[in-house]
DRENDO-1510 file (C-alpha; in Angstrom, 1 decimal, always signed):
<recs>
REC; n; res; u; v; w
REC; 1; MET; -29.9; +14.0; +52.8 .
REC; 2; ASP; -30.4; +14.3; +49.0 .
REC; 3; ARG; -29.6; +10.9; +47.5 .
REC; 4; ARG; -28.7; +12.7; +44.2 .
REC; 5; LEU; -25.4; +13.6; +45.9 .
REC; 6; PHE; -24.5; +9.9; +46.2 .
REC; 7; PRO; -25.8; +8.3; +43.0 .
REC; 8; ALA; -24.3; +4.8; +43.6 .
REC; 9; ASP; -27.6; +3.1; +42.7 .
REC; 10; ARG; -27.8; +5.2; +39.5 .
REC; 11; VAL; -24.3; +4.1; +38.6 .
REC; 12; ASP; -25.3; +0.5; +39.0 .
REC; 13; LEU; -28.3; +0.9; +36.8 .
REC; 14; LEU; -26.1; +2.4; +34.0 .
REC; 15; LEU; -23.5; -0.3; +34.4 .
REC; 16; ASP; -26.1; -3.0; +34.1 .
REC; 17; CYS; -27.5; -1.8; +30.8 .
REC; 18; GLU; -26.9; -4.1; +27.8 .
REC; 19; THR; -27.8; -1.8; +24.9 .
REC; 20; ILE; -27.1; +1.7; +23.8 .
REC; 21; ASP; -30.8; +2.5; +23.7 .
REC; 22; GLY; -31.3; +1.3; +27.3 .
REC; 23; ALA; -28.4; +3.2; +28.7 .
REC; 24; TRP; -29.5; +6.4; +26.9 .
REC; 25; ALA; -33.1; +6.2; +28.0 .
REC; 26; LEU; -31.9; +5.8; +31.6 .
REC; 27; HIS; -29.4; +8.6; +31.3 .
REC; 28; VAL; -32.0; +11.0; +29.9 .
REC; 29; GLN; -34.2; +10.2; +32.8 .
REC; 30; GLN; -31.5; +10.7; +35.4 .
REC; 31; MET; -30.4; +14.0; +33.9 .
REC; 32; ALA; -34.0; +15.2; +33.9 .
REC; 33; GLU; -34.2; +14.7; +37.6 .
REC; 34; TYR; -31.2; +17.1; +38.0 .
REC; 35; GLY; -33.0; +19.7; +35.9 .
REC; 36; PHE; -31.7; +19.1; +32.3 .
REC; 37; ASP; -34.5; +18.0; +30.1 .
REC; 38; ARG; -32.7; +17.9; +26.7 .
REC; 39; LEU; -29.4; +16.1; +26.0 .
REC; 40; LEU; -27.2; +15.8; +23.0 .
REC; 41; TYR; -24.4; +13.3; +23.1 .
REC; 42; ALA; -21.9; +13.0; +20.3 .
REC; 43; ALA; -18.8; +10.7; +20.1 .
REC; 44; THR; -16.5; +9.3; +17.5 .
REC; 45; ARG; -13.9; +6.5; +17.6 .
REC; 46; PHE; -12.3; +7.8; +14.4 .
REC; 47; ARG; -10.9; +11.2; +15.3 .
REC; 48; THR; -8.3; +12.5; +12.9 .
REC; 49; HIS; -5.9; +15.5; +13.2 .
REC; 50; GLY; -7.9; +17.1; +16.0 .
REC; 51; LEU; -11.1; +16.9; +14.1 .
REC; 52; ILE; -14.1; +14.5; +14.3 .
REC; 53; GLY; -13.1; +12.6; +11.1 .
REC; 54; ASP; -16.0; +11.4; +8.9 .
REC; 55; PRO; -19.3; +12.8; +10.3 .
REC; 56; ALA; -20.9; +9.6; +9.2 .
REC; 57; ASP; -19.0; +7.8; +11.9 .
REC; 58; LEU; -20.4; +10.0; +14.7 .
REC; 59; MET; -22.5; +8.3; +17.4 .
REC; 60; ILE; -25.2; +10.9; +18.0 .
REC; 61; LEU; -27.8; +10.4; +20.8 .
REC; 62; SER; -30.4; +13.1; +21.5 .
REC; 63; ASN; -33.9; +13.8; +22.8 .
REC; 64; HIS; -33.9; +17.2; +21.1 .
REC; 65; HIS; -36.2; +18.1; +18.3 .
REC; 66; PRO; -34.7; +16.4; +15.1 .
REC; 67; ASP; -34.2; +19.9; +13.6 .
REC; 68; VAL; -31.6; +20.6; +16.3 .
REC; 69; VAL; -29.5; +17.5; +15.4 .
REC; 70; ASN; -29.9; +17.9; +11.7 .
REC; 71; GLY; -29.0; +21.6; +11.9 .
REC; 72; LEU; -25.8; +20.9; +13.9 .
REC; 73; PHE; -24.6; +17.7; +12.3 .
REC; 74; GLY; -26.4; +17.7; +8.9 .
REC; 75; ASP; -24.9; +18.9; +5.6 .
REC; 76; GLN; -24.0; +22.4; +7.0 .
REC; 77; HIS; -22.0; +21.1; +10.0 .
REC; 78; LEU; -23.1; +24.0; +12.2 .
REC; 79; TYR; -21.6; +22.5; +15.3 .
REC; 80; LEU; -18.3; +24.0; +14.1 .
REC; 81; ASP; -19.8; +27.5; +14.7 .
REC; 82; VAL; -21.3; +26.9; +18.1 .
REC; 83; PRO; -19.8; +29.3; +20.7 .
REC; 84; ARG; -17.2; +27.8; +23.0 .
REC; 85; ASN; -16.8; +24.8; +20.8 .
REC; 86; ASP; -14.4; +23.1; +23.2 .
REC; 87; TRP; -15.5; +19.5; +22.7 .
REC; 88; THR; -12.6; +18.7; +20.4 .
REC; 89; GLY; -9.9; +19.5; +23.1 .
REC; 90; LEU; -7.8; +16.8; +24.8 .
REC; 91; ASP; -8.7; +17.4; +28.5 .
REC; 92; ALA; -12.0; +16.7; +30.3 .
REC; 93; ALA; -13.9; +19.8; +31.1 .
REC; 94; ALA; -17.4; +21.0; +32.1 .
REC; 95; PHE; -18.5; +24.6; +31.2 .
REC; 96; SER; -21.6; +26.7; +31.5 .
REC; 97; TRP; -23.4; +28.1; +28.5 .
REC; 98; ARG; -23.2; +31.7; +29.8 .
REC; 99; LYS; -21.1; +32.5; +26.7 .
REC; 100; LEU; -24.3; +32.0; +24.7 .
REC; 101; SER; -25.6; +35.1; +26.3 .
REC; 102; GLU; -22.8; +37.2; +24.7 .
REC; 103; PHE; -23.4; +35.3; +21.5 .
REC; 104; VAL; -27.1; +36.3; +21.4 .
REC; 105; THR; -26.4; +40.1; +21.7 .
REC; 106; ARG; -23.6; +40.2; +19.1 .
REC; 107; ASN; -24.4; +42.0; +15.9 .
REC; 108; ASP; -21.3; +41.0; +13.9 .
REC; 109; LEU; -22.2; +37.4; +13.3 .
REC; 110; THR; -21.3; +35.5; +10.2 .
REC; 111; ASP; -24.1; +33.9; +8.2 .
REC; 112; ARG; -23.2; +30.5; +9.8 .
REC; 113; GLU; -23.2; +31.9; +13.3 .
REC; 114; GLN; -26.5; +33.6; +12.6 .
REC; 115; ALA; -27.9; +30.2; +11.5 .
REC; 116; VAL; -26.7; +28.8; +14.8 .
REC; 117; ARG; -28.3; +31.6; +16.8 .
REC; 118; ASP; -31.6; +31.2; +14.9 .
REC; 119; LEU; -31.6; +27.4; +15.5 .
REC; 120; TYR; -30.9; +27.8; +19.2 .
REC; 121; GLY; -33.5; +30.6; +19.5 .
REC; 122; ARG; -36.2; +28.5; +17.9 .
REC; 123; HIS; -35.6; +25.7; +20.4 .
REC; 124; GLY; -34.8; +27.7; +23.6 .
REC; 125; LEU; -31.2; +26.5; +23.9 .
REC; 126; TRP; -29.5; +29.1; +26.1 .
REC; 127; ALA; -29.0; +27.8; +29.6 .
REC; 128; GLY; -27.1; +24.6; +30.3 .
REC; 129; TYR; -23.8; +22.9; +30.6 .
REC; 130; SER; -21.5; +21.0; +28.2 .
REC; 131; ILE; -19.0; +18.3; +29.2 .
REC; 132; ARG; -16.0; +17.2; +27.2 .
REC; 133; PHE; -14.7; +13.7; +27.9 .
REC; 134; GLN; -11.1; +12.9; +28.4 .
REC; 135; SER; -9.7; +9.8; +26.7 .
REC; 136; ALA; -6.3; +8.0; +26.6 .
REC; 137; ASN; -7.3; +6.9; +23.0 .
REC; 138; THR; -6.2; +9.6; +20.6 .
REC; 139; ARG; -9.0; +8.6; +18.2 .
REC; 140; LEU; -11.8; +8.6; +20.7 .
REC; 141; LEU; -13.6; +12.0; +21.1 .
REC; 142; GLY; -16.8; +12.7; +22.9 .
REC; 143; GLY; -18.9; +15.3; +24.5 .
REC; 144; ILE; -22.5; +16.0; +25.8 .
REC; 145; GLY; -24.6; +19.1; +26.1 .
REC; 146; LEU; -27.2; +19.3; +28.9 .
REC; 147; ALA; -29.9; +21.8; +28.2 .
REC; 148; ALA; -32.2; +23.3; +30.8 .
REC; 149; PRO; -35.8; +24.1; +30.1 .
REC; 150; ARG; -36.6; +27.4; +28.4 .
REC; 151; ASP; -37.7; +29.2; +31.5 .
REC; 152; VAL; -34.6; +28.3; +33.5 .
REC; 153; SER; -31.9; +31.0; +33.9 .
REC; 154; HIS; -28.1; +30.7; +33.8 .
REC; 155; ASP; -28.1; +31.6; +37.5 .
REC; 156; ASP; -30.5; +28.7; +38.2 .
REC; 157; VAL; -28.3; +26.3; +36.2 .
REC; 158; ASP; -25.1; +27.4; +37.9 .
REC; 159; GLU; -26.9; +26.8; +41.3 .
REC; 160; ILE; -27.8; +23.3; +40.2 .
REC; 161; TRP; -24.2; +22.7; +39.2 .
REC; 162; LYS; -22.8; +24.1; +42.4 .
REC; 163; THR; -24.9; +21.6; +44.4 .
REC; 164; HIS; -24.9; +18.6; +42.1 .
REC; 165; GLY; -22.1; +19.2; +39.6 .
REC; 166; PRO; -19.8; +16.4; +40.9 .
REC; 167; ALA; -22.6; +13.8; +40.7 .
REC; 168; ILE; -23.8; +15.0; +37.3 .
REC; 169; LEU; -20.2; +14.9; +35.9 .
REC; 170; ARG; -19.6; +11.5; +37.4 .
REC; 171; LEU; -22.8; +10.0; +35.8 .
REC; 172; ASN; -22.0; +11.5; +32.4 .
REC; 173; LYS; -18.5; +10.1; +32.5 .
REC; 174; ILE; -19.8; +6.7; +33.3 .
REC; 175; PHE; -22.5; +6.9; +30.6 .
REC; 176; HIS; -19.8; +7.8; +28.1 .
REC; 177; LEU; -17.6; +4.9; +29.1 .
REC; 178; LYS; -20.6; +2.6; +29.0 .
REC; 179; ALA; -21.7; +3.8; +25.6 .
REC; 180; GLN; -18.3; +3.2; +24.2 .
REC; 181; SER; -18.3; -0.3; +25.5 .
REC; 182; LEU; -21.5; -1.3; +23.8 .
REC; 183; PRO; -22.1; -2.3; +20.1 .
REC; 184; LEU; -23.2; +0.6; +18.0 .
REC; 185; ALA; -26.4; +0.3; +16.1 .
REC; 186; LYS; -27.5; +2.7; +13.4 .
REC; 187; GLN; -31.1; +3.5; +12.7 .
REC; 188; GLY; -32.3; +0.8; +15.1 .
REC; 189; ARG; -30.4; -2.1; +13.4 .
REC; 190; ASP; -27.0; -3.7; +13.6 .
REC; 191; ILE; -24.4; -2.4; +11.2 .
REC; 192; LEU; -23.3; -5.9; +10.2 .
REC; 193; THR; -25.2; -9.1; +9.6 .
REC; 194; ARG; -24.4; -12.1; +11.6 .
REC; 195; ARG; -22.5; -13.7; +8.7 .
REC; 196; GLN; -20.5; -10.6; +8.1 .
REC; 197; ARG; -19.5; -10.5; +11.7 .
REC; 198; GLN; -18.5; -14.1; +11.6 .
REC; 199; ILE; -16.2; -13.5; +8.6 .
REC; 200; LEU; -14.6; -10.4; +10.0 .
REC; 201; GLU; -14.0; -12.1; +13.3 .
REC; 202; LEU; -12.1; -14.8; +11.4 .
REC; 203; VAL; -10.2; -12.1; +9.4 .
REC; 204; ALA; -9.3; -10.4; +12.7 .
REC; 205; ASP; -7.9; -13.8; +14.0 .
REC; 206; GLY; -5.6; -14.0; +11.0 .
REC; 207; ASN; -7.5; -16.4; +8.8 .
REC; 208; SER; -7.1; -16.3; +5.0 .
REC; 209; THR; -10.1; -16.5; +2.6 .
REC; 210; PRO; -9.5; -20.3; +2.0 .
REC; 211; ASP; -9.4; -20.8; +5.8 .
REC; 212; ILE; -12.7; -18.9; +6.2 .
REC; 213; CYS; -14.3; -20.9; +3.4 .
REC; 214; ALA; -13.3; -24.2; +5.1 .
REC; 215; THR; -14.4; -23.0; +8.6 .
REC; 216; LEU; -17.8; -21.8; +7.5 .
REC; 217; ASN; -18.3; -24.3; +4.7 .
REC; 218; LEU; -18.9; -21.5; +2.2 .
REC; 219; SER; -17.8; -21.0; -1.3 .
REC; 220; THR; -15.1; -18.4; -2.2 .
REC; 221; ALA; -17.6; -16.3; -4.0 .
REC; 222; THR; -20.0; -16.2; -1.0 .
REC; 223; VAL; -17.2; -15.3; +1.4 .
REC; 224; GLN; -16.0; -12.5; -0.9 .
REC; 225; LYS; -19.6; -11.2; -1.3 .
REC; 226; HIS; -20.0; -10.9; +2.5 .
REC; 227; MET; -16.6; -9.2; +2.7 .
REC; 228; ARG; -17.7; -6.7; +0.1 .
REC; 229; LEU; -21.0; -6.0; +1.8 .
REC; 230; ALA; -19.2; -5.6; +5.1 .
REC; 231; ARG; -16.8; -3.1; +3.5 .
REC; 232; GLU; -19.7; -1.1; +2.1 .
REC; 233; ALA; -21.6; -1.1; +5.4 .
REC; 234; LEU; -18.6; +0.2; +7.2 .
REC; 235; GLY; -17.5; +2.6; +4.5 .
REC; 236; VAL; -14.0; +1.3; +4.0 .
REC; 237; CYS; -11.9; +0.1; +1.1 .
REC; 238; THR; -10.2; -3.1; +2.4 .
REC; 239; THR; -11.4; -6.1; +4.4 .
REC; 240; THR; -8.6; -5.5; +6.9 .
REC; 241; GLN; -9.9; -1.9; +7.4 .
REC; 242; ALA; -13.4; -3.4; +7.9 .
REC; 243; ALA; -12.2; -5.7; +10.6 .
REC; 244; VAL; -10.4; -2.9; +12.4 .
REC; 245; LYS; -13.3; -0.5; +12.2 .
REC; 246; ALA; -15.8; -3.2; +13.2 .
REC; 247; ALA; -13.7; -4.0; +16.2 .
REC; 248; ALA; -13.6; -0.3; +17.1 .
REC; 249; LEU; -17.4; -0.1; +16.9 .
REC; 250; ASN; -17.7; -3.2; +19.2 .
REC; 251; GLN; -19.3; -5.2; +16.4 .
REC; 252; LEU; -17.0; -8.2; +16.7 .
REC; 253; PHE; -16.9; -10.9; +19.3 .
REC; 254; VAL; -20.2; -9.8; +20.7 .
REC; 255; MET; -22.0; -12.3; +22.9 .
REC; 256; GLU; -25.3; -13.5; +21.4 .
REC; 257; ARG; -28.2; -12.6; +23.6 .
</recs>
C-alpha cells in the first residue's frame, strides 16, 4: 500500500520543526514526492477589507525562480491579475490550474494580464493546483500554489490529485498552521532584536516606560530608543501597535533556543 495515502510520519516531521526554514524545506521535499516541484506560499496576518493589506507584511516562501516571486509580488502586484485569483476568499478550497489553459489562448488580455501570461510562460507555470486556507481569524489569509514540472499535463496533475489529493491537502493545511505558529524572520534574520522584544513584552504586559526602565535597569532615553527602533522595524506608528503586531508575528514570548 502506498504510504503517501497515510502520511502520519510526514505530519509528525512537520509538527516537530522549530523554524520556518526547516518546515518549508521539509514541505518542499514532501510535495516534490507527490509530483509538485515548485511551490509558492503566501500568507498575511494583517488582512484588511478583503485584501492582503500591506504587501510588506506578506510571508512569502517559494522555491521558484526569483523572477516569479518578484513579478507577482513586486511593485506591479501582478498576483491581482492571475486567473482564478480565489485565494482572498473566506472558505478553504483546492482548485486545478486548468483555467490557465483558457487564459493562454485568449487574445483580449489587458497589458497586466499579458505580463502574467508572459511570466508564466517563461517559467512553465501551467499545470498545478492552488489551495486557499480557511481561518477563523478574519485578518489571517493564506494560500499556496503547487506547480508541476513543465512536461506534466493537466490530466496528469488531476490524476495525481484524484489519488493523493486528500493527503496533499492535509499536509498543506498542517504546514500552514505550523508556519503561522512560528516566529517570522525576514531575509534570514529576526525582525526585532532581543532588547526590543524584551521591551515590547513588558509593554504587552501593561508596564509603563518607568516600569520598564526599572525592570531592565535602563535609562528612559535608551528605552525610548529601542521603542522607536521597534516601531520602525515593524512599520507602525505607536509602541502599542508595535506590541500588537509583534505578537501577531510570534515575535514575543518566544523561548530562547
